[in-house]
Every structure is written in structure tokens, then in C-alpha cells.
VOGU-3710 file (C-alpha; in Angstrom, 3 decimals, decimal comma):
1> msydeileki> 49,674/32,029/237,069  48,942/33,871/233,834  51,487/34,458/231,101  51,349/38,231/231,730  52,152/37,669/235,413  55,143/35,523/234,463  56,427/38,220/232,108  56,070/40,781/234,881  58,189/38,605/237,156  60,849/38,323/234,470
11> kkarvlaesk> 60,906/42,129/234,105  61,305/42,555/237,875  64,100/39,982/237,924  65,950/41,881/235,208  65,552/45,167/237,079  67,033/43,459/240,156  69,925/42,076/238,112  70,662/45,466/236,534  70,600/47,226/239,917  73,065/44,721/241,349
21> ksalsageei> 75,306/45,072/238,312  75,284/48,874/238,584  76,038/48,741/242,295  78,891/46,323/241,722  80,473/48,451/238,987  80,203/51,505/241,268  82,041/49,660/244,021  79,071/49,623/246,355  78,502/46,801/248,805  75,588/44,594/247,780
31> pivipdkdvi> 73,532/43,493/250,773  72,061/40,015/250,930  68,337/40,604/250,792  65,616/38,045/250,404  63,601/39,229/247,391  60,003/40,294/247,463  57,661/37,358/246,972  56,804/38,634/243,492  60,442/38,364/242,378  61,255/34,672/242,645
41> pivipdvveg> 63,411/33,498/239,766  66,189/32,869/242,320  65,605/31,085/245,580  67,985/31,955/248,417  68,153/28,841/250,572  67,702/28,986/254,310  70,873/29,146/256,350  71,516/25,738/257,804  73,152/25,257/261,156  76,873/25,670/260,837
51> gtndevgvdn> 76,534/27,031/257,325  76,326/30,383/255,559  74,216/31,967/252,920  77,043/32,029/250,396  75,008/30,405/247,649  73,239/33,631/246,712  72,521/33,507/243,004  72,202/29,720/242,924  68,800/28,139/242,705  69,740/24,967/244,558
61> nlsyrssvqd> 66,104/23,896/244,538  65,824/24,418/240,786  62,442/25,980/241,545  62,233/27,675/238,156  61,739/24,223/236,625  58,305/24,054/238,188  57,141/26,774/235,790  57,349/24,321/232,867  53,849/23,212/231,960  53,040/19,500/231,896
71> wnkpsdlapd> 53,103/17,947/228,454  49,797/18,106/226,634  50,033/15,036/224,438  48,361/15,318/221,036  45,353/13,094/220,511  43,271/11,786/217,605  46,406/10,710/215,762  46,814/8,918/212,472  48,503/5,498/212,905  52,014/6,697/212,070
81> gktfldlfts> 51,560/9,724/214,296  50,715/7,411/217,183  53,915/5,464/216,487  55,977/8,642/216,713  54,198/9,635/219,916  54,966/6,274/221,514  58,589/6,450/220,372  59,132/9,977/221,666  57,483/9,068/224,966  59,704/6,005/225,369
91> rwkcyskwpd> 62,879/7,966/224,651  61,793/10,693/227,039  61,226/8,122/229,800  64,757/6,761/229,253  66,171/10,261/229,690  64,011/11,019/232,719  64,984/7,808/234,547  68,716/8,064/233,781  71,010/6,644/235,154  68,635/3,957/236,482
101> nvkeldnlhn> 66,966/3,456/233,129  67,859/-0,121/232,157  64,206/-1,177/232,185  63,178/1,812/230,049  65,983/1,177/227,548  64,929/-2,472/227,261  61,319/-1,425/226,637  62,457/1,087/224,019  64,462/-1,551/222,193  61,838/-4,296/222,438
111> nfkdisvssy> 58,963/-2,107/221,299  60,714/-0,303/218,435  63,402/-2,675/217,189  61,318/-3,506/214,111  60,332/0,084/213,334  62,548/2,548/211,464  61,774/6,246/211,624  63,147/9,302/209,858  62,919/12,654/211,603  64,646/16,036/211,533
121> feiptdpaiv> 65,170/15,966/215,294  65,973/13,435/217,985  64,874/12,948/221,577  68,011/11,903/223,515  67,853/9,015/225,950  70,901/9,922/228,012  71,806/13,379/229,423  75,471/12,327/229,633  75,609/12,037/225,839  74,124/15,520/225,406
131> lsewslppnl> 76,680/16,932/227,861  79,497/15,230/225,970  78,296/16,324/222,527  78,004/19,890/223,783  81,470/19,688/225,433  80,128/20,297/228,936  81,310/18,860/232,283  79,854/15,383/232,898  78,614/16,325/236,387  76,983/19,608/235,349
141> rknvyldder> 73,401/18,367/235,376  71,437/20,085/238,171  74,695/21,653/239,374  74,439/24,854/237,331  75,445/28,113/239,020  73,193/31,037/238,061  73,299/34,735/238,743  70,104/36,786/238,560  70,435/37,598/234,869  71,001/34,008/233,787
151> ashilevlns> 68,106/32,835/235,948  65,790/35,413/234,373  66,828/34,182/230,902  65,945/30,630/231,868  62,609/31,638/233,346  61,678/33,617/230,244  62,280/30,685/227,881  60,581/28,153/230,155  57,450/30,317/230,234  57,464/31,409/226,593
161> eindnyviig> 55,008/30,514/223,877  55,984/27,358/222,012  56,213/29,264/218,700  58,887/31,629/220,046  62,493/31,348/218,867  65,349/32,306/221,197  69,068/32,801/220,644  71,426/32,789/223,623  74,244/35,174/222,722  77,561/35,892/224,382
171> epgvgkttll> 81,323/35,967/224,048  83,415/32,767/224,183  83,493/31,165/227,609  80,579/32,981/229,289  78,511/29,796/229,569  76,079/29,967/226,629  75,998/26,207/226,163  75,643/25,643/229,902  72,561/27,846/229,862  71,266/26,032/226,779
181> feifdsfmdk> 71,598/22,685/228,518  69,926/23,893/231,704  66,930/25,115/229,685  66,861/21,887/227,667  67,094/19,721/230,789  64,419/21,795/232,538  61,980/21,185/229,695  62,851/17,486/229,707  61,601/17,273/233,294  58,052/17,542/231,970
191> vptgilttte> 58,071/17,571/228,161  59,983/15,585/225,510  62,417/18,017/223,906  64,460/17,556/220,754  67,798/18,399/219,178  67,840/19,457/215,516  69,691/16,978/213,315  68,814/17,603/209,650  67,695/20,439/207,402  64,435/18,878/206,172
201> mtdahlefgm> 62,228/20,573/208,774  58,468/20,920/209,171  56,328/22,058/212,078  55,709/18,490/213,302  57,545/19,150/216,575  55,095/21,952/217,356  52,186/19,609/216,742  53,713/17,297/219,336  54,166/20,211/221,751  57,973/20,130/221,623
211> rlfyddipen> 60,777/22,656/221,313  64,043/22,016/219,473  67,583/23,002/220,463  70,873/23,565/218,638  74,258/24,640/219,973  76,338/27,177/218,012  73,933/27,676/215,113  76,289/29,789/212,916  78,615/26,783/212,609  76,051/24,925/210,466
221> idivqgimdn> 74,964/27,118/207,601  72,830/24,274/206,175  70,703/24,246/209,342  70,470/28,038/209,156  69,217/27,782/205,571  66,770/25,038/206,538  65,288/27,236/209,267  64,875/30,111/206,809  63,394/27,932/204,069  60,855/26,322/206,389
231> ntkglvvtar> 60,226/29,287/208,710  60,869/26,909/211,613  59,626/27,955/215,040  59,953/26,707/218,594  63,774/26,850/218,574  66,394/27,643/221,215  69,943/28,089/219,887  73,282/29,618/220,864  75,707/31,860/219,001  78,678/34,096/219,570
241> eadwnklpdd> 77,888/37,749/219,075  80,343/38,199/216,183  79,183/35,045/214,377  75,500/35,862/214,882  75,917/39,309/213,342  77,245/37,713/210,134  74,019/35,768/209,567  71,284/37,195/207,306  69,116/39,881/208,877  65,960/37,947/207,956
251> fqkkfkrltv> 67,255/35,005/209,956  68,222/37,101/212,978  64,756/38,685/213,074  63,188/35,285/213,669  64,787/35,092/217,143  64,476/36,880/220,457  67,924/37,654/221,907  69,099/36,682/225,383  72,584/38,077/226,018  74,782/36,301/228,569
261> plfsnenvsr> 77,353/38,587/230,250  80,590/37,675/231,985  80,220/36,752/235,650  81,166/39,263/238,326  84,254/38,388/240,386  82,001/37,659/243,335  80,055/35,085/241,355  83,199/33,622/239,769  84,611/32,950/243,236  81,435/31,205/244,333
271> lcermfdfsn> 81,363/29,247/241,102  84,982/28,172/241,648  84,178/26,836/245,104  81,148/24,988/243,809  82,896/23,395/240,811  85,996/22,360/242,741  83,854/20,880/245,490  81,855/18,615/243,189  85,097/17,723/241,339  86,653/16,605/244,665
281> irhdpnsike> 89,562/19,047/244,393  90,675/20,744/247,593  91,159/24,510/247,646  91,570/27,479/249,978  90,356/31,114/249,843  93,665/32,446/248,485  93,789/29,986/245,583  90,157/30,747/244,709  90,930/34,470/244,738  93,916/33,942/242,437
291> ltnyaqgspi> 91,908/31,794/240,022  89,092/34,366/240,000  91,626/36,968/238,909  92,828/34,765/236,042  89,351/33,656/234,902  88,233/37,211/234,072  84,542/36,401/234,394  84,603/33,165/232,359  83,085/30,019/233,924  84,563/27,827/231,178
301> fiwlmikemq> 88,054/28,918/232,266  87,403/27,203/235,598  86,220/24,008/233,930  89,345/23,871/231,747  91,489/24,332/234,844  89,714/21,391/236,491  90,259/19,212/233,392  93,934/20,188/233,380  94,307/19,229/237,036  92,498/15,921/236,547
311> yngvsvltnn> 94,647/15,131/233,516  97,821/15,737/235,528  96,576/13,977/238,671  96,573/17,157/240,794  94,012/17,106/243,631  94,811/20,382/245,448  94,430/23,896/244,016  97,117/26,279/245,261  98,190/29,823/244,473  101,368/28,602/242,838
321> fvkdnsrkgm> 99,551/26,058/240,678  97,267/28,783/239,294  100,195/31,124/238,576  102,371/28,410/237,012  99,683/26,699/234,944  97,394/29,390/233,574  97,279/32,727/231,830  94,687/35,429/232,060  91,900/35,108/229,509  90,456/32,048/227,796
331> enyvalilqr> 92,462/32,179/224,570  95,756/32,691/226,342  95,057/29,844/228,738  94,132/27,414/225,938  97,263/28,455/224,031  99,306/27,580/227,122  97,680/24,127/227,359  98,421/23,446/223,691  101,977/24,677/224,079  102,618/22,279/226,955
341> llkdgpnykk> 100,946/19,457/225,051  103,009/19,899/221,881  106,292/21,452/223,051  109,176/20,949/225,435  110,301/24,491/226,144  110,785/26,394/222,882  111,043/23,264/220,715  108,341/20,900/219,548  108,182/17,392/220,933  108,618/14,555/218,465
351> gglhslacmi> 105,357/14,431/216,554  104,267/17,803/217,953  103,905/19,540/214,593  102,161/16,495/213,145  99,680/16,502/216,054  99,136/20,230/215,533  98,270/19,565/211,872  95,748/16,910/212,925  94,065/19,316/215,328  93,861/21,909/212,541
361> flsdymrdrr> 92,015/19,270/210,502  89,546/18,721/213,342  89,115/22,463/213,843  88,717/23,579/210,238  87,436/20,596/208,268  85,049/18,601/210,485  81,548/19,823/211,280  80,962/20,718/214,911  84,681/19,960/215,391  83,881/16,376/216,271
371> cnemlyrsfa> 85,133/13,175/214,638  85,121/9,432/215,051  88,471/8,493/216,565  89,170/5,781/213,964  88,699/8,292/211,127  90,886/10,820/212,939  93,681/8,262/213,339  93,316/7,255/209,705  93,744/10,889/208,685  96,903/11,110/210,835
381> deieeefqsi> 98,331/8,059/209,055  97,446/9,377/205,592  99,220/12,724/205,967  102,323/11,368/207,691  104,582/10,695/204,695  104,057/13,999/202,867  103,987/15,985/206,103  107,378/14,587/207,073  108,846/15,513/203,688  107,756/19,141/204,168
391> fddkqnhttf> 108,136/19,719/207,928  110,623/17,009/208,965  108,240/15,669/211,594  106,192/12,492/211,661  103,621/10,906/213,919  104,861/10,032/217,394  102,496/7,705/219,218  103,228/9,124/222,669  102,559/12,725/221,654  99,577/11,768/219,491
401> nqmivylsge> 97,946/9,675/222,212  98,422/12,438/224,794  96,516/14,701/222,410  93,765/12,074/222,054  93,328/12,020/225,838  92,574/15,745/225,791  90,160/15,352/222,890  88,336/12,253/224,120  84,571/12,573/224,263  81,698/10,150/224,655
411> gttigfphdt> 82,487/6,653/223,381  84,613/6,646/220,224  83,998/10,276/219,258  86,566/12,990/219,908  86,191/16,761/220,059  87,657/19,863/221,681  87,003/20,537/225,370  85,711/23,982/224,333  85,402/25,892/221,064  88,111/28,313/222,249
421> wadvlqgtgr> 90,545/25,543/221,260  89,394/25,990/217,671  89,905/29,760/217,979  93,501/29,270/219,077  94,082/26,721/216,302  92,929/29,366/213,836  95,699/31,625/215,110  93,747/33,992/217,375  95,064/35,297/220,694  97,644/38,026/221,265
431> nnplradiqt> 100,030/35,680/223,050  99,459/32,642/220,846  102,859/30,933/220,586  101,599/28,597/217,850  100,296/31,235/215,445  103,266/31,262/213,039  103,408/27,455/212,824  99,644/27,221/212,322  99,776/29,623/209,391  102,755/27,811/207,882
441> iklkfaddkf> 100,985/24,443/208,053  97,899/25,930/206,437  99,757/27,711/203,655  102,183/24,916/202,770  99,960/21,927/203,322  96,441/22,104/204,742  94,822/24,621/202,376  95,675/22,546/199,296  95,524/18,993/200,602  93,214/18,534/203,595
451> ediykkqavt> 89,761/18,950/202,038  90,142/17,442/198,586  92,746/14,760/199,233  93,456/13,593/202,760  89,993/14,061/204,224  88,723/11,663/201,565  91,661/9,268/201,652  91,180/8,820/205,393  87,717/7,350/204,809  88,756/4,177/202,986
461> gawettvkry> 91,040/2,732/205,643  88,820/3,787/208,519  85,709/2,330/206,889  87,359/-1,005/206,070  88,621/-1,408/209,642  85,265/-0,437/211,123  83,330/-2,888/208,928  85,785/-5,705/209,646  85,440/-5,197/213,391  81,661/-4,893/213,177
471> kknmirekds> 81,274/-8,126/211,196  83,516/-9,928/213,674  81,399/-8,880/216,679  78,223/-6,986/215,839  77,120/-6,553/219,436  80,363/-5,233/220,880  81,235/-3,060/217,868  77,759/-1,633/217,232  78,434/1,678/218,993  81,758/2,157/217,186
481> flsmvdtlty> 80,108/1,454/213,844  77,313/3,952/214,504  79,820/6,574/215,658  81,712/6,135/212,393  78,660/6,410/210,133  77,442/9,398/212,166  80,703/11,202/211,368  80,682/10,116/207,728  77,089/11,109/206,933  77,574/14,473/208,642
491> nytlsdlekl> 80,812/15,429/206,855  80,641/13,793/203,409  78,052/13,486/200,659  76,681/10,024/199,987  78,048/10,201/196,436  81,574/10,875/197,716  81,269/8,076/200,245  80,214/5,601/197,554  83,221/6,561/195,433  85,431/5,889/198,460
501> gvdiemmrev> 84,026/2,393/198,886  81,484/3,014/201,648  78,414/0,774/201,531  75,472/3,171/201,876  72,902/0,394/202,118  74,853/-1,250/204,928  74,822/2,059/206,804  71,080/2,347/206,207  70,441/-1,254/207,258  72,457/-1,131/210,500
511> sslnsdlpia> 70,979/2,250/211,410  67,493/0,964/210,683  68,017/-2,110/212,867  69,113/0,110/215,757  66,842/3,093/215,156  65,659/2,984/218,780  69,050/4,599/219,515  69,167/8,379/218,885  72,490/8,228/217,018  71,159/5,561/214,646
521> arvlsriqaa> 67,920/7,479/214,111  69,978/10,572/213,295  72,041/8,715/210,685  68,953/7,103/209,176  67,250/10,493/208,880  70,240/11,943/207,016  70,387/9,032/204,576  66,638/9,095/204,054  66,660/12,856/203,478  69,383/12,525/200,830
531> rptqvtqiin> 68,077/9,313/199,259  64,477/8,478/200,093  63,623/4,823/199,611  60,297/3,044/199,470  61,917/-0,391/199,762  62,833/-0,078/203,411  59,798/0,417/205,661  60,717/3,776/207,122  58,161/6,053/208,749  59,002/9,654/207,868
541> iqhsviskst> 57,859/12,396/210,223  57,699/14,824/207,315  55,042/12,770/205,578  53,214/11,018/208,373  52,447/12,556/211,715  49,840/14,280/213,751  46,209/15,008/213,908  43,592/14,199/211,356  41,158/16,572/213,053  43,055/19,593/211,695
551> lefskdnvnv> 41,888/18,803/208,167  38,568/20,468/207,342  37,381/18,455/204,372  33,976/20,112/204,265  35,517/23,289/202,938  36,326/23,934/199,302  39,914/24,983/199,984  41,646/22,430/202,178  44,931/23,608/203,696  47,115/20,605/204,506
561> essvitdsel> 50,355/22,503/205,068  50,523/21,594/208,745  48,286/18,554/208,685  49,207/14,899/208,576  49,185/12,404/205,748  50,406/8,847/205,397  52,491/8,357/202,295  51,544/4,733/201,695  49,326/5,548/198,710  51,429/8,366/197,250
571> deedlkdskh> 53,697/7,801/194,290  57,208/9,223/194,145  56,187/12,461/192,405  53,481/13,110/194,985  56,011/12,620/197,753  58,257/15,297/196,319  55,399/17,789/196,554  54,384/16,828/200,082  57,501/17,992/201,905  55,593/20,121/204,399
581> sivvdskkk> 52,438/18,049/204,551  51,326/15,550/207,148  48,704/13,417/205,504  45,910/11,198/206,770  45,129/7,806/205,318  42,464/8,364/202,668  40,237/5,785/204,292  39,953/8,036/207,352  38,862/11,163/205,464
//
């Protein structure tokens, strides 16, 4: 199928989606019609005996994934380029075979345990970690519910040119990140696909035939600047409409927009049934109808309701439960959850205000609103004395630990269930009962003390405890150590960390020893980008990848901007000038 034919199918799919949307808004009944064979982004499954065709809009067969082209591996590589190719292939195999990937993980470790690499992107080995880092339901993979418009968005990206950049735009809670993951996971079926991790970008990923992804791009202005500085292509990112519009026009023009609307009530109801079924929560038509009314087109609302029920041990959805435990609209519902978590009636629980202050720290002062749990607890301890003197409230372990349960993520990292939590903690929402207290905490305490004092003071205790535990049992505590240094290198400068007693070389050494793990490779890349070293044998993708055949040495003017070079014979000054070059060993010229 040609690229023009694929684009024509996408156009037809969008026309179909728009016609259904117009009919729905006009109150017309939408018949169930099997589409013309030339409009196939959505497959309507056959009706099975005893069943119904109520999965319209869901591609249960995930047939759109078949449109992804098989990976065309680069050939004629320089030695270091071949190493990267083998590493990326091994990580991709781990992801593809998950959860039965023990053999692949062993091969990855055994083959690359003595090799340290530095790259501006990572190939994950575990879809569960990606889901956790993007705050998505753990059982979402290959369980995504799509209407026609979302399916056409997916099909367009899967069939796009590799140089194209896409931004998935929408309001909070419409499922932008869900769509991002489905596209990412679809590519990973056939092609290694990466997640951006640092700002020192080149076009090496394009040479390998890979696209890169990033969730909520406006939240990381350094990544935004890196994309502009390097004119990076082959990206798929997400953004809220309001945040996207604040970015520079030159940056916005680099991306094609894909806007994600709210779901129709019909699709919300079907989505409810689907999500509650695979979460093993019983329901009936009346409770689904009530929840649909409250969700107001937001699929994330439903997921938060499921998390709330699981947290409270509730296994049956009823009309009364929906009415008593939710409010209409995402922000209002999250505000209600926080109110119940921190308050008893109109008054705060013991430690409620203190826990609120800690969540403000996570929301406003930690990148991506994620943090190692040990560092988060250290911060809570550091602020306790002064916070009590101002607000007459101190840490209560019961209240604090209940909050931790809500924030728990993958391993020892915590984060919000959805970024709407951060919105509420910034005081948004018409019915936000915490707004006044949030502003008071910020004005009297957080604005002056969090960034310059307590954020730094929290590091010392957390680092000392982490190192002590790691030295006592390096195997068992390895993941906790890497989680800590991942948080530290992402939120603090290396100079600040050194002043606070953090051993940078220990971080580099442990990350290097475990660089077959994506989290360790990510940390190593950050350290190497900030402080390049020639002592440690680290292969840098910016200086040593891809094809020697792209260099035309017979010509007078040799353009090596997107070619590959090994840096083994370059001195330090040469390396500074070769940021965007991939160089070939001089003996191979």
C-alpha cells in the first residue's frame, strides 16, 4: 500500500468521525454500519454467539498495528555503531517478550555488563515501567478503547514519514498519554522506539530508523530548548492546549497537531464497562449511566474512580457509590479525593496540613512530579519543625503513609496518579476546598523555603541512608540506589549535589556497571552530558554511531554533520566541536 493510499484512508476515517460527531450533537441515532473496505482504521468484530456488537469503536484486533513497517536495520556500521545496534536490539527483545523475558534480560546483562553507553534516549525493556512513569493503568497495554478520531490519529502517526514530528493535544483527562502509549507500543511491535532523556540530541535515532517519544513536553523547558537547538525530528509528544500555546511559535511549527477531543457519552459508557470488566469490578447499567454523567467525557475520570475503589476495597460499582464518592469534572473529583485523604469533615486530620505541604513540594518543585520515596520522606522530616511552628501541625505517620499509598508508583518512585492532582494542588478548580490553605502554605512557607533550603537539605539524609543500604546489600538495594540517583540527577545540578555530599563518581560507577538497565543508562547519559570523562570507557552516541558509507571523502567539501565518527583519536577540544558529528575511525576512511 502506498503512502498516498494510507493518507487517503486517514482522510476518509476523519470524515467518518466528523459525520458521527455531527449526528451525535444533533441528537440523531447513529446506525451501526460496517465501513467500506477502503475505510479500515477501526475493525468492528463479528458478533459472537450470545454476544452483541457493543464494541463499536474498539479495534480489538489491533489491526492498525500491522501498518507499521518492519525495522530496516542500518548496515555498514562503524564498530561503536554496531555496539549500539546490538544494545538497542537486545533491549527491544526484552520489551517484546515481556513478561516472559527472563532469558532476554539475562542475555542483555551478560552481553553488555562491561559496556557503558551514553545516549540522549533510552529503549525501555519493560512496558510496565513505561506505564508507571506515564501514570497509566498497569493493565492498559492492548486494552485501549478508541473511537474513530483517536484511531485515525494513531493510523496517521504509524504511517508517517520518520522525519515527521507530532504533538498530541487535548484538555486534561481526555487520554493524551494513553494515545501516546498506544502509538509507542504499536511501533515497538516491529521497531525499537525510544524515550527522550537528555537535551544533548543529534539525529542518531533517525539513522537507526527510530522515533522518540516524550509525555507532556511543556513541563520540561530544557528538552524544548534542546529540540529547537538541534532541530530534532522524528518525535511524538503530548501537551495540553493552554501549555502548548505558551511555547515559542518556532517550536510549535516543527510539529503536526493531533487534537484529542472528549469522548461522547456513548463511548464513555462503553469505556466504563470495558475498564471495570478488566479491573474485576462488578457493575450494572444504572451505575454505568451515573458514572458516565459524572465523567463528562473524560476517560481518566473512570481510571481514578477505579483506583479509589481498589484503595478502599470496594468491588461493586453502584449508583450510590458514584453519587457519594465523586463530583462532576476531573478537577472537582480530584479535590474530593484530596479532601477525604487529608480531612475529617471540615477539619484537617493530624498531619493533614503537613502532608498537603509535601504534595505541594512534589507538584511544584520536582520535575515530572516524580520523586524517589526516600528523598520525599527526607523532605517531610526536614520541614517538620519549622512547619509546626508556623501552622501548628506536624507529620503524622498514619496520614502521611496513606498519602504515600496514593502516590506509589513503580518500585521506590512516587508520583501523582494523574497531572490533574498537580492542577488542584496549584489551587485550580471552582469547588477546590483546599485552595485557601494551599495559598497560605505557599505564601508563608513554600515560596521562600522549599527550593533554596529544604529541597537541598533533604538530599543529605536521603543520600547517606541510600548509600548505607546499598553498601550493605548491593544486589537487593541496586534498584533503590538507581531510583535515588535518577531523581537527583534530574532535579539538581552536579555542583549542588557535590556541595551536599553526594559522590558523583559513585553514581557514575554504579550506573556504568548497570548500564544494561534503562534507568542506569539514563543516569549515566545525564552525568556524561554534564561532565564528559575520558577515564571511564563510555561509548557516546553523539560521537560514535552509524554508517561510514554516508561520508563522501572523494569530494572537496565533506559534510559530516549526520555522519559517524569514533572519538578515540580526538582530543578534548575536538570533542567539543563534534557535538553533532558521528565519526568513523580514521583507519577506515
